[in-house]
N, C-alpha and C positions, 0 to 999 in steps of 0.2 A: 504493499499499500504506500510505500515511500514515493513511488512514481506518481501517485495521485496528488500527494502533497507538493511534490516538485511542479506538476502540471498547474496546480492552482496558484502557486507562487509565480510561476512564469506568466499566467494570464493576469494576475493582480499587478505585476510589475508594469504591464503594458497599458492597463486601463484605469488603474486608480490615479487620482490626482498626484502630481509630483510636488516635491518640496521647493518652494520658492523663497527668495531673499526678500527681506523687508528691512529697510535702513530706518533705525530709530535713534534718537538722541538718548533716550532712557528706556530701559527695559520695562514693558508693560507688566502690570500686576498679574494678568491672566494671559498666558501663552496660548496661541492657536495651533491646532494640529497642522501638519504639513507646511510649517513655516519656520524659516531660520532667521532670527532676528540678528541683524548686524548693528551692534551698538557703537556709536560714534558718529562720524561724518561720512557721507558717501566717499569711498575711495580711501578712507582713513579709520575704518572700524577697528576697535581694540578688543572687542568681545563678540562671540557668536553664542546664541542661546536657541534651544529648541526643546519640545517635549520628546521624551524617549519614545521612539516609534514602536517599541514592543507593546504598548498599550498600558503600561504601568503609570504613565503620565508624570513621571519624574521630570524635574527641570534639569536640563544638562546646560552648563555654562562652560565655555571654552575660551581660553586666552588666544587672542590673534597677535599678541605682542611677541615679536620674533625672538627677543632675548629671554623670554620666559621659558621654563622648562616644567612641564610640557607646553607646547604651543601648537596651534593649528593654522592653516592657511585657508582662506575662503576664496573661491572664485565665483564670480556671478556671470553666468552665460546669457545668451540671447533669451529673452522672454522671462528673465529673473530666475532661471533655473540655477541651483547652486551646487557647487562641490566643496566638500570639506576634506582637508588632507592633513595628517594621516587619518586612519580609522579611529573610531570612537569606542572606548571599552569601558563600560561601567564596572567598577571594582566592588561596588556595593549594590544592594537591592537585587534587581533582576539579572545583573551581570551581562546585560546585552553587549554584543560586540558587532559593530556594523560600519559600513562605509556609506557616505552620502556622495553619489556621483551623478552629476547632471540632474539632480532633483530626484533620484531614485535611491531607495535603500537597497544595499547589497549586504546580506547577513554573512558574517564570518562563520566558518564551520565550527570554530571553537567557542562560539557564543554560549553563555551560561543559561540560555533559555531555550525552550522548544521553538524552533523557527516558526514565526507566525506567518499566516497566509493573508490575512485581511487587514493588517495594520501598516501597510507600506505607505 
């Protein structure tokens, strides 16, 4: 039955809405699904934030400051689609490990959760 889960994930990746960037000066109190908030000024964001895509709704905040360790890079593509690099791995809670690539979630095989099919 693993093939059925893989098939559902494949279809979900193609038809569910993608993650898009939203530039904000301050992080809002309530984050929206499938949104990556880039905090700062357009072109000079210092933080990225999103809800965990596994469905646990934990707030994930990532430093975009290059000298910080760890730090991530955010790339905004045409249409506002976003890529975050490197992968995001929660070490507490759900232990989700995933990539955000051009607005799509790609789950790492070593993720600490059962790979979801409907939360991309």
